[in-house]
Backbone as CSV, one residue per row, in Angstrom:
resi,resn,N_x,N_y,N_z,CA_x,CA_y,CA_z,C_x,C_y,C_z
1,UNK,0.828,-1.051,0.091,0.170,-0.139,-0.264,0.692,1.047,0.205
2,UNK,0.780,1.997,-0.961,1.403,3.251,-0.748,1.468,4.227,0.289
3,UNK,2.300,5.111,0.626,2.359,5.651,1.886,1.692,6.808,1.668
4,UNK,1.076,7.704,2.948,0.263,8.526,2.676,1.463,9.970,2.973
5,UNK,1.469,11.553,2.066,2.732,12.242,1.929,2.961,12.665,3.608
6,UNK,1.935,12.030,4.375,2.683,12.525,5.568,3.662,11.379,5.955
7,UNK,3.131,9.736,5.626,4.065,8.788,6.586,5.203,9.078,5.440
8,UNK,5.216,9.407,4.204,6.884,9.759,3.597,7.486,11.153,4.027
9,UNK,6.549,11.711,4.470,7.573,12.877,4.896,8.459,12.322,6.392
10,UNK,7.722,11.316,7.309,8.168,11.196,8.425,9.201,10.545,8.364
11,UNK,8.929,9.392,7.404,10.117,8.277,6.508,11.458,9.371,6.442
12,UNK,11.089,10.410,5.368,12.231,11.379,4.994,12.958,11.968,6.019
13,UNK,12.570,12.442,6.950,12.822,13.010,8.327,13.763,12.266,8.771
14,UNK,13.291,10.990,9.333,13.799,9.397,10.020,15.202,9.103,9.576
15,UNK,15.187,9.099,8.338,16.542,8.806,7.414,17.613,9.982,7.330
16,UNK,17.044,11.402,7.195,18.077,12.065,7.782,18.758,12.526,8.824
17,UNK,17.861,11.961,10.018,18.153,11.915,10.980,19.645,11.492,11.269
18,UNK,20.175,10.347,10.457,20.673,10.089,10.299,22.170,10.579,10.025
19,UNK,23.045,10.367,10.575,24.388,11.523,10.085,25.452,10.461,9.134
20,UNK,25.373,9.092,9.033,26.092,8.197,8.409,25.212,6.802,7.922
21,UNK,25.302,7.067,6.708,24.662,5.956,6.028,25.818,5.111,5.095
22,UNK,25.886,3.838,5.081,26.867,2.982,4.254,26.118,2.634,2.944
23,UNK,24.740,2.257,2.855,24.641,1.463,1.973,22.865,2.298,1.559
24,UNK,23.212,2.798,-0.150,22.220,3.643,-0.481,21.060,2.636,-1.279
25,UNK,19.953,2.673,0.102,18.859,1.697,-0.295,17.165,2.110,-0.417
26,UNK,16.612,1.519,-1.372,15.411,2.238,-2.175,14.136,1.774,-1.083
27,UNK,13.565,2.778,-0.256,12.631,2.738,0.561,11.132,2.527,0.074
28,UNK,11.366,2.883,-1.442,10.012,2.857,-2.176,9.473,4.754,-1.865
29,UNK,8.540,4.830,-2.630,7.821,6.140,-2.652,8.607,6.967,-2.706
30,UNK,9.550,6.613,-3.685,10.963,8.094,-3.674,11.815,7.957,-2.571
31,UNK,11.799,7.776,-1.808,12.747,7.516,-0.566,14.487,6.367,-0.412
32,UNK,14.958,7.350,-0.357,16.442,6.656,-0.798,17.302,6.782,0.458
33,UNK,18.082,6.079,1.076,19.083,6.290,1.791,19.861,7.237,1.223
34,UNK,20.771,7.978,1.940,22.203,8.798,1.032,23.029,7.675,1.338
35,UNK,23.484,6.462,1.295,24.889,5.976,1.915,26.004,6.315,0.238
36,UNK,26.755,5.571,0.736,27.803,5.989,-0.208,28.021,4.854,-1.553
37,UNK,27.351,3.630,-1.160,27.357,2.408,-2.367,26.037,1.696,-1.977
38,UNK,25.339,1.742,-3.442,24.312,1.372,-4.183,24.657,-0.160,-4.780
39,UNK,24.751,-0.933,-3.756,24.752,-2.207,-3.879,23.796,-2.732,-4.508
40,UNK,22.756,-2.258,-5.485,21.762,-2.855,-5.789,22.332,-2.932,-7.313
41,UNK,23.444,-2.281,-7.666,23.689,-2.181,-9.037,25.033,-3.429,-9.179
42,UNK,25.319,-4.197,-8.122,26.160,-4.985,-8.221,25.906,-6.708,-7.621
43,UNK,24.781,-6.426,-7.755,23.873,-8.384,-7.469,24.345,-8.933,-8.130
44,UNK,24.722,-8.956,-9.756,24.871,-10.046,-10.323,25.677,-10.862,-10.294
45,UNK,26.986,-9.635,-9.620,28.264,-10.219,-9.777,28.175,-11.497,-8.513
46,UNK,27.332,-11.424,-7.353,27.740,-12.092,-6.230,26.970,-13.804,-6.423
47,UNK,26.596,-13.788,-7.365,25.367,-15.108,-8.219,24.530,-15.513,-6.717
48,UNK,24.037,-15.030,-5.946,22.861,-15.179,-4.962,21.887,-16.304,-5.863
49,UNK,21.484,-17.029,-5.158,20.286,-17.994,-5.519,18.563,-16.683,-5.766
50,UNK,18.415,-16.931,-7.265,16.807,-16.215,-7.075,15.870,-16.777,-6.155
51,UNK,15.938,-17.533,-5.444,14.928,-17.631,-4.564,15.771,-18.347,-3.053
52,UNK,15.696,-18.048,-2.129,16.061,-18.290,-0.915,15.468,-19.103,0.076
53,UNK,14.247,-19.095,-0.485,12.733,-19.840,0.349,13.680,-20.902,0.960
54,UNK,13.442,-21.241,2.331,13.706,-22.755,3.667,15.260,-22.265,3.753
55,UNK,15.765,-20.950,3.437,17.027,-20.914,3.987,17.188,-20.430,5.123
56,UNK,17.867,-20.406,6.039,18.843,-19.490,6.831,19.916,-18.776,6.399
57,UNK,20.206,-17.608,6.171,21.329,-17.173,6.162,21.951,-15.774,7.264
58,UNK,23.340,-16.110,6.992,23.755,-14.906,8.220,24.816,-14.415,7.355
59,UNK,24.466,-13.188,7.550,25.271,-11.882,7.282,26.079,-10.974,8.287
60,UNK,27.274,-11.485,8.091,28.536,-10.839,8.855,28.830,-9.738,8.201
61,UNK,28.604,-8.452,9.490,28.999,-7.283,9.094,27.600,-6.523,8.092
62,UNK,26.636,-6.773,8.940,25.524,-5.753,7.986,25.560,-4.274,7.501
63,UNK,25.745,-3.796,9.087,26.212,-2.406,8.162,24.868,-1.745,8.212
64,UNK,24.208,-0.980,7.482,22.259,-0.782,7.356,21.842,-1.381,6.615
65,UNK,22.328,-2.766,6.435,21.340,-3.674,6.109,20.858,-4.044,4.690
66,UNK,21.553,-3.528,3.486,20.980,-4.133,2.924,21.287,-5.463,2.234
67,UNK,22.462,-5.797,2.493,21.979,-7.641,2.100,21.116,-8.238,2.663
68,UNK,20.988,-8.116,3.887,20.151,-8.668,4.608,19.267,-8.855,4.560
69,UNK,18.849,-7.466,4.002,16.932,-6.986,3.576,16.513,-8.051,1.696
70,UNK,17.682,-7.470,1.454,17.971,-8.616,-0.263,17.615,-10.231,0.238
71,UNK,18.364,-10.310,0.945,18.023,-12.059,1.258,17.098,-12.884,1.796
72,UNK,16.022,-11.142,3.006,14.568,-11.932,3.254,13.565,-11.496,1.647
73,UNK,14.136,-10.724,0.728,13.576,-10.427,-0.662,13.652,-11.453,-1.230
74,UNK,14.302,-11.998,-0.745,14.381,-13.003,-2.043,13.621,-14.737,-1.357
75,UNK,12.949,-13.949,0.102,12.918,-15.381,0.467,13.032,-16.380,1.436
76,UNK,14.551,-15.597,2.164,14.843,-16.772,2.889,14.104,-16.462,4.224
77,UNK,14.054,-17.730,4.928,13.148,-18.118,6.372,13.275,-17.210,7.233
78,UNK,14.987,-16.606,7.935,15.710,-16.156,8.671,16.837,-15.663,8.364
79,UNK,17.122,-14.473,8.492,18.322,-13.932,7.973,18.679,-12.839,9.286
80,UNK,19.950,-13.606,9.541,20.740,-12.815,11.017,21.322,-11.983,10.463
81,UNK,21.492,-10.678,10.912,22.596,-10.128,10.544,23.593,-9.206,12.151
82,UNK,24.840,-10.148,11.695,26.180,-9.633,12.979,26.563,-8.247,12.939
83,UNK,26.469,-7.786,13.765,26.768,-6.226,13.642,27.565,-6.044,15.407
84,UNK,28.707,-5.788,15.111,29.465,-4.990,16.126,28.742,-4.279,17.337
85,UNK,28.635,-4.702,18.453,28.063,-3.549,19.658,28.604,-2.429,19.792
86,UNK,28.879,-1.842,19.233,29.460,-0.347,19.012,30.528,0.009,18.229
87,UNK,30.747,1.180,18.381,31.863,1.775,17.003,33.133,1.368,17.320
88,UNK,33.402,1.707,19.076,34.301,1.046,19.853,34.924,-0.140,19.474
89,UNK,33.951,-1.028,19.308,34.495,-2.265,18.989,35.211,-2.968,18.008
90,UNK,35.273,-2.236,17.151,36.169,-2.210,16.096,37.849,-2.757,16.669
91,UNK,38.165,-2.981,15.703,40.030,-3.527,15.866,40.571,-2.203,15.649
92,UNK,40.123,-1.285,16.659,41.424,-0.120,16.595,42.894,0.037,17.321
93,UNK,43.523,0.941,16.405,44.959,0.721,17.199,44.825,1.596,18.332
94,UNK,45.721,1.047,18.961,45.851,1.793,20.344,45.238,3.602,20.755
95,UNK,46.276,4.186,19.726,46.305,5.653,19.511,44.463,6.119,18.920
96,UNK,44.096,5.289,17.997,42.856,5.907,17.971,42.139,5.346,18.925
97,UNK,42.471,4.440,19.310,40.892,3.735,20.438,41.391,4.949,21.603
98,UNK,42.505,5.711,22.068,42.764,6.829,22.765,41.701,7.566,22.764
99,UNK,41.876,8.320,20.911,41.002,9.404,20.442,39.677,9.198,20.762
100,UNK,38.938,8.115,20.745,37.411,7.682,20.743,37.424,7.756,22.262
101,UNK,38.164,7.646,23.219,38.204,7.543,24.664,37.919,8.935,24.773
102,UNK,38.240,10.002,23.891,37.866,11.412,24.651,36.767,12.108,23.846
103,UNK,35.714,11.070,23.384,34.220,11.734,23.112,33.610,11.812,24.798
104,UNK,32.887,12.730,24.426,31.454,12.913,25.610,30.403,11.206,25.136
105,UNK,30.102,11.057,26.884,29.034,10.324,26.573,28.369,10.573,25.528
106,UNK,27.616,11.391,25.341,26.436,11.575,24.232,27.176,11.378,23.107
107,UNK,28.153,11.958,22.709,28.466,11.703,21.107,29.260,9.996,21.039
108,UNK,29.470,9.888,21.724,29.496,8.301,21.616,28.406,7.313,21.201
109,UNK,27.294,8.006,22.254,25.774,7.393,21.722,25.471,7.531,20.391
110,UNK,25.693,8.922,20.575,25.236,9.384,18.745,26.101,8.558,17.827
111,UNK,26.772,8.502,17.839,28.037,7.646,17.277,27.226,6.206,16.773
112,UNK,27.335,5.697,18.132,27.169,4.078,18.102,25.301,3.767,17.493
113,UNK,24.055,4.845,17.633,22.848,4.654,17.245,23.401,5.206,15.855
114,UNK,24.000,5.813,15.225,23.933,6.277,13.851,23.981,5.252,12.714
115,UNK,25.664,4.596,13.123,26.501,3.757,12.545,26.098,2.709,12.975
116,UNK,25.359,2.111,14.153,25.436,0.391,14.050,24.152,0.000,14.327
117,UNK,22.837,0.941,14.776,21.672,0.812,15.013,20.878,0.771,14.259
118,UNK,20.585,2.400,14.275,19.466,3.090,13.473,18.667,3.070,12.673
119,UNK,19.972,3.177,11.501,19.795,2.630,10.147,19.397,1.670,9.570
120,UNK,20.244,0.604,10.224,19.323,-0.657,10.361,18.106,-0.581,10.372
121,UNK,17.649,-0.506,11.635,16.536,-0.592,12.204,15.414,0.305,11.352
122,UNK,15.598,1.761,10.934,14.501,2.503,9.805,14.558,1.665,8.381
123,UNK,15.380,0.991,7.767,15.477,0.031,6.756,14.004,-0.863,6.673
124,UNK,14.627,-1.432,8.349,13.398,-3.162,8.322,12.335,-2.269,8.201
125,UNK,11.949,-1.112,8.847,10.298,-0.824,9.415,10.041,-0.593,8.089
126,UNK,10.912,0.060,7.527,10.355,0.786,5.936,9.791,-0.503,5.274
127,UNK,10.615,-1.566,5.173,10.545,-2.106,4.036,9.521,-3.302,4.639
128,UNK,8.932,-3.779,5.934,7.935,-4.404,6.548,8.457,-5.698,6.707
129,UNK,10.269,-5.632,7.300,10.680,-6.866,7.438,9.705,-7.373,8.825
130,UNK,10.073,-8.790,8.388,9.460,-9.485,9.631,10.463,-10.750,9.967
131,UNK,11.292,-10.992,9.082,12.387,-12.443,9.355,13.625,-11.837,9.208
132,UNK,14.035,-11.049,9.564,15.872,-10.579,9.569,15.646,-9.992,10.982
133,UNK,16.691,-10.389,11.866,17.152,-10.002,13.297,18.269,-9.762,13.465
134,UNK,19.085,-9.023,14.281,20.432,-8.716,14.370,20.762,-9.603,15.905
135,UNK,22.086,-9.670,15.739,22.927,-10.088,17.161,24.188,-9.168,17.066
136,UNK,24.310,-8.578,18.074,25.762,-7.596,18.196,26.534,-8.278,19.083
137,UNK,27.998,-8.604,17.859,29.213,-9.431,18.626,30.062,-9.270,17.772
138,UNK,31.270,-9.341,17.826,32.352,-9.356,17.014,32.132,-10.744,15.780
139,UNK,33.143,-11.083,14.691,33.086,-12.228,14.212,34.382,-12.775,14.903
140,UNK,34.791,-12.919,15.834,35.594,-13.987,16.376,34.769,-14.572,17.123
141,UNK,33.736,-13.779,17.607,32.477,-14.536,18.691,31.663,-15.270,17.918
142,UNK,31.605,-15.950,16.746,30.345,-16.488,16.075,30.491,-17.882,16.619
143,UNK,29.631,-18.577,17.016,29.430,-19.772,17.926,28.036,-20.403,17.126
144,UNK,27.940,-21.622,16.301,27.238,-22.396,15.863,26.129,-22.782,17.340
145,UNK,27.069,-23.109,18.696,25.967,-23.973,19.496,25.259,-22.451,19.989
146,UNK,25.227,-21.266,19.422,24.755,-19.985,19.829,23.426,-19.889,18.454
147,UNK,24.162,-19.668,17.500,23.473,-19.166,16.452,22.851,-19.938,15.777
148,UNK,23.236,-21.499,15.537,23.167,-22.826,15.003,23.638,-22.793,13.763
149,UNK,23.328,-23.390,12.861,23.958,-23.370,11.195,23.678,-22.934,10.397
150,UNK,24.123,-22.667,9.017,23.492,-21.664,8.295,23.400,-22.234,6.720
151,UNK,22.712,-21.807,5.586,22.692,-22.986,4.659,23.496,-21.589,3.867
152,UNK,23.306,-20.121,4.163,24.174,-19.481,3.666,25.085,-18.409,4.135
153,UNK,26.740,-18.455,4.530,26.939,-17.672,5.295,27.595,-16.510,4.455
154,UNK,27.097,-15.363,4.804,28.342,-13.715,3.702,28.277,-13.150,4.351
155,UNK,29.645,-12.711,3.816,30.327,-11.685,4.329,31.094,-10.417,2.988
156,UNK,30.271,-8.933,3.301,30.585,-8.484,2.082,31.480,-7.635,2.284
157,UNK,32.336,-7.398,1.564,33.657,-6.428,1.603,33.984,-6.172,3.383
158,UNK,34.028,-6.744,4.141,34.217,-7.109,5.999,35.700,-7.083,6.240
159,UNK,35.975,-7.981,5.774,37.220,-8.833,6.325,38.617,-7.722,6.134
160,UNK,38.860,-6.594,5.050,39.719,-5.616,5.416,39.681,-5.121,6.972
161,UNK,38.266,-5.069,7.584,38.425,-4.418,8.603,38.634,-4.916,9.994
162,UNK,39.153,-6.208,9.878,39.360,-6.900,10.971,40.908,-7.717,10.720
163,UNK,41.885,-7.316,12.369,43.185,-7.707,12.380,43.175,-9.156,11.737
164,UNK,42.330,-10.186,12.206,42.993,-11.543,11.954,41.910,-12.048,10.981
165,UNK,42.045,-11.386,9.729,41.054,-12.773,8.465,40.476,-13.469,8.540
166,UNK,41.697,-14.392,8.988,41.745,-15.915,8.905,40.757,-16.501,10.291
167,UNK,41.065,-15.496,11.204,40.154,-16.316,12.442,39.048,-15.858,12.076
168,UNK,38.264,-15.132,11.570,37.407,-14.721,10.889,36.615,-15.588,10.160
169,UNK,37.271,-15.792,9.223,36.853,-16.937,8.074,36.896,-18.591,8.915
170,UNK,37.765,-19.136,9.496,37.226,-19.945,10.526,36.376,-19.698,11.343
171,UNK,35.497,-18.840,11.942,34.459,-18.944,12.922,33.051,-18.720,11.982
172,UNK,33.585,-18.473,10.684,32.062,-18.247,9.506,31.734,-19.765,9.460
173,UNK,33.244,-20.184,9.237,33.465,-21.738,8.394,32.650,-22.687,9.259
174,UNK,32.924,-22.408,10.859,31.855,-22.624,12.031,30.578,-22.917,11.924
175,UNK,30.084,-21.715,11.128,28.391,-21.525,11.153,27.982,-22.039,9.892
176,UNK,28.637,-22.646,9.153,27.923,-23.339,8.324,27.716,-24.831,7.886
177,UNK,26.361,-24.694,7.612,26.037,-26.538,7.546,26.759,-27.135,6.598
178,UNK,26.841,-28.546,6.745,27.917,-28.860,5.690,27.473,-29.036,4.104
179,UNK,26.053,-28.726,3.847,25.634,-28.767,2.580,25.620,-26.925,2.312
180,UNK,26.095,-26.183,2.811,25.949,-24.837,3.341,27.049,-24.056,2.243
181,UNK,27.182,-23.165,2.337,28.077,-22.346,1.538,28.588,-20.804,1.822
182,UNK,29.931,-20.476,1.955,30.418,-19.225,2.337,30.042,-18.236,1.099
183,UNK,29.689,-17.254,1.188,29.969,-16.272,-0.208,30.536,-14.883,0.271
184,UNK,31.522,-15.025,-0.003,32.705,-13.550,0.497,32.939,-12.513,-0.610
185,UNK,32.782,-11.289,-0.271,33.640,-10.885,-1.025,34.634,-9.559,-0.343
186,UNK,36.255,-9.205,-1.036,36.727,-8.304,-0.470,37.380,-7.695,-1.479
187,UNK,38.092,-6.156,-0.778,38.355,-5.355,-1.612,39.909,-6.007,-1.778
188,UNK,39.957,-6.461,-3.258,41.023,-7.083,-3.937,41.891,-6.312,-4.553
189,UNK,43.726,-6.466,-4.277,44.431,-6.093,-4.840,45.422,-7.496,-5.655
190,UNK,45.942,-7.075,-6.925,46.332,-8.077,-8.029,45.771,-8.660,-8.248
191,UNK,44.339,-8.315,-8.929,43.442,-8.985,-9.089,43.606,-10.243,-10.818
192,UNK,45.180,-9.879,-11.085,45.455,-10.756,-12.556,46.591,-11.384,-11.690
193,UNK,46.953,-11.210,-10.765,48.320,-11.967,-10.413,47.638,-13.382,-9.447
194,UNK,48.395,-14.614,-10.049,47.773,-15.858,-9.355,48.817,-15.759,-8.066
195,UNK,49.999,-15.093,-7.353,50.427,-15.509,-6.257,49.639,-15.343,-5.209
196,UNK,49.484,-15.697,-3.902,48.846,-15.575,-2.781,49.247,-14.504,-2.138
197,UNK,48.740,-13.086,-2.355,49.724,-12.295,-1.693,49.013,-11.618,-1.203
198,UNK,49.120,-10.789,0.200,48.406,-9.758,1.233,48.883,-8.361,1.238
199,UNK,48.175,-7.607,1.204,48.599,-6.401,1.340,48.394,-5.773,2.686
200,UNK,49.189,-5.179,3.485,49.016,-4.463,4.554,48.403,-2.937,4.750
201,UNK,46.967,-2.690,4.749,47.174,-1.388,4.254,46.427,-0.243,5.833
202,UNK,47.325,-0.897,6.928,46.608,-0.262,8.146,46.989,0.981,8.332
203,UNK,46.609,2.413,8.909,46.836,3.488,9.239,46.503,3.592,10.678
204,UNK,46.804,4.570,11.397,46.504,4.271,12.758,45.088,4.864,12.867
205,UNK,44.514,5.723,12.416,42.938,6.365,12.293,41.876,5.935,11.918
206,UNK,42.486,4.310,11.053,41.501,3.818,10.375,40.941,2.280,10.571
207,UNK,39.987,1.850,10.772,40.322,0.661,10.561,40.291,-0.340,9.620
208,UNK,41.044,-0.243,8.910,41.521,-1.070,7.929,43.050,-1.938,7.737
209,UNK,43.096,-3.039,7.664,44.297,-3.935,7.704,44.678,-4.320,6.350
210,UNK,44.185,-5.398,6.086,44.302,-6.287,5.203,43.726,-6.420,3.777
211,UNK,44.264,-5.876,2.855,43.658,-6.386,1.529,44.245,-8.041,0.858
212,UNK,43.702,-8.670,0.236,44.244,-9.600,-0.520,44.069,-10.254,-1.942
213,UNK,44.935,-10.808,-2.665,44.978,-11.480,-3.897,43.930,-12.018,-4.389
214,UNK,42.646,-12.540,-5.004,41.898,-13.677,-4.435,42.587,-14.844,-4.747
215,UNK,43.973,-15.035,-5.648,44.803,-16.360,-5.090,44.969,-16.148,-3.612
216,UNK,45.280,-14.996,-3.123,45.141,-15.097,-1.243,44.156,-15.895,-0.396
217,UNK,42.797,-15.058,-1.233,41.673,-15.358,-0.371,41.114,-16.838,-0.758
218,UNK,41.503,-17.450,-2.201,41.008,-18.740,-2.144,42.324,-19.792,-1.427
219,UNK,43.180,-19.647,-1.480,44.004,-20.140,-0.277,43.802,-20.274,0.663
220,UNK,43.429,-18.758,1.336,42.755,-18.988,2.883,41.532,-20.034,3.028
221,UNK,40.527,-19.926,2.229,39.798,-20.511,2.599,39.719,-21.973,2.385
222,UNK,40.620,-22.404,1.430,40.988,-23.861,1.552,41.722,-24.502,2.555
223,UNK,42.782,-23.679,3.337,42.964,-23.947,4.536,42.182,-24.084,5.657
224,UNK,40.826,-23.211,5.589,40.025,-22.740,6.361,39.130,-24.256,6.127
225,UNK,39.433,-24.945,5.437,38.509,-26.442,5.194,37.338,-25.780,4.598
226,UNK,37.693,-25.351,3.567,36.589,-25.059,1.832,37.023,-25.691,1.086
227,UNK,36.513,-26.736,0.503,37.352,-27.598,-0.505,36.877,-27.390,-1.836
228,UNK,35.612,-26.644,-1.911,35.876,-26.170,-3.667,35.719,-24.477,-3.580
229,UNK,35.787,-23.931,-4.475,35.552,-22.905,-4.542,34.749,-21.829,-5.995
230,UNK,33.906,-21.644,-6.071,33.293,-21.385,-7.044,32.365,-20.189,-7.365
231,UNK,31.715,-19.654,-8.618,31.304,-18.623,-8.881,32.544,-17.424,-8.744
232,UNK,32.956,-17.368,-9.318,34.231,-16.512,-8.960,34.327,-15.039,-9.699
233,UNK,34.427,-14.244,-9.353,34.016,-12.847,-9.896,34.522,-11.851,-9.700
234,UNK,35.246,-10.789,-10.597,35.609,-9.587,-10.017,34.757,-8.614,-10.942
235,UNK,34.909,-7.224,-9.986,33.955,-5.876,-10.466,34.662,-4.681,-9.844
236,UNK,34.350,-3.976,-10.561,34.984,-2.228,-9.446,33.844,-1.869,-9.116
237,UNK,34.223,-1.982,-8.072,33.259,-1.066,-6.647,33.510,0.555,-7.187
238,UNK,32.179,1.522,-6.747,32.040,2.841,-7.109,31.579,2.887,-5.835
239,UNK,31.890,4.221,-5.268,30.379,5.078,-4.547,30.104,5.549,-5.637
240,UNK,28.621,6.572,-4.947,27.643,6.891,-6.053,28.360,8.456,-6.460
241,UNK,29.208,9.057,-5.989,29.862,10.225,-6.638,30.989,9.842,-7.824
242,UNK,31.398,8.579,-7.884,31.961,7.922,-8.953,33.467,8.028,-8.636
243,UNK,34.130,9.097,-7.834,35.118,9.397,-7.576,35.885,8.189,-6.654
244,UNK,35.315,7.310,-5.677,35.775,6.248,-5.263,35.818,4.943,-5.985
245,UNK,37.107,4.198,-6.401,37.052,2.693,-7.090,37.606,1.693,-6.494
246,UNK,37.264,0.546,-6.345,37.659,-0.238,-5.185,37.288,-1.739,-5.972
247,UNK,38.559,-2.583,-6.356,38.634,-3.780,-7.280,38.106,-4.441,-6.148
248,UNK,36.785,-5.406,-6.327,36.434,-6.583,-5.617,36.512,-7.564,-5.927
249,UNK,36.719,-8.586,-5.595,36.552,-10.082,-5.814,35.620,-10.714,-4.942
250,UNK,34.861,-11.542,-5.372,33.727,-12.362,-5.032,34.020,-13.775,-5.472
251,UNK,33.623,-14.708,-4.879,33.495,-16.149,-4.534,32.714,-16.668,-4.153
252,UNK,32.375,-17.962,-3.857,31.325,-18.863,-3.476,32.190,-20.175,-2.783
253,UNK,32.289,-20.245,-1.411,33.209,-21.417,-0.895,32.583,-22.355,-0.526
254,UNK,32.505,-23.827,-0.515,31.834,-24.933,0.374,32.611,-25.789,0.912
255,UNK,31.763,-26.173,2.097,32.470,-26.442,3.391,32.857,-27.939,2.866
256,UNK,34.510,-28.423,3.306,35.317,-29.710,3.073,34.080,-30.362,4.329
257,UNK,33.677,-32.020,3.464,32.607,-32.728,4.129,33.870,-33.842,5.167
258,UNK,34.027,-33.770,6.007,34.821,-35.028,6.796,34.186,-36.075,6.600
């Protein structure tokens, strides 16, 4: 049912109150979140099943929710979005953590709500979501005893933001059903090089650590007990201004069966 003009105005006001959006998401009735990346333009590169009916899906690093709600739109029975409990919970350097500690409690709360909580909530309510939930925890804490196992575990351009991406992949592997799959994208380097190389891209005031060549990610996935890698694609991710470009590698990894 189309929204009334008053409802549209209320939704626009709620969206505008969020100071930080990652995903640009169409909420209907001409309302779009002002994020940096319109991921709907790149969906074909991910080779997601057209129908996810009957599936449980885990979205690790859900951010403002584009992929989580896309999985629901494709019919997933349940989507669990994993997000950090706070902005401070990222793998910051000690110097940047000290800078963050200087913020007032009100500013900290505002940042946490904007970046980690409220955007995702607004999108879910606007889209009428009923099958998406969030769990706030770091990737290192993923545990099938708590979360169960999933038909699809998804990690979208997130692994460069963790100090230990290999441990992160191990924890995601533990949450894959034996017949499931991990779908992962990374900010890639040396996309035309068949060597398994990683590049350190850390800066003291940024939560960026590692970029990998496609061959490196393939090797890490194999080491972490994925025995088949398929649906390999590469593309150049651009922000909505066209000024930012990031080579991106996507693949599907299937767990090794004992």
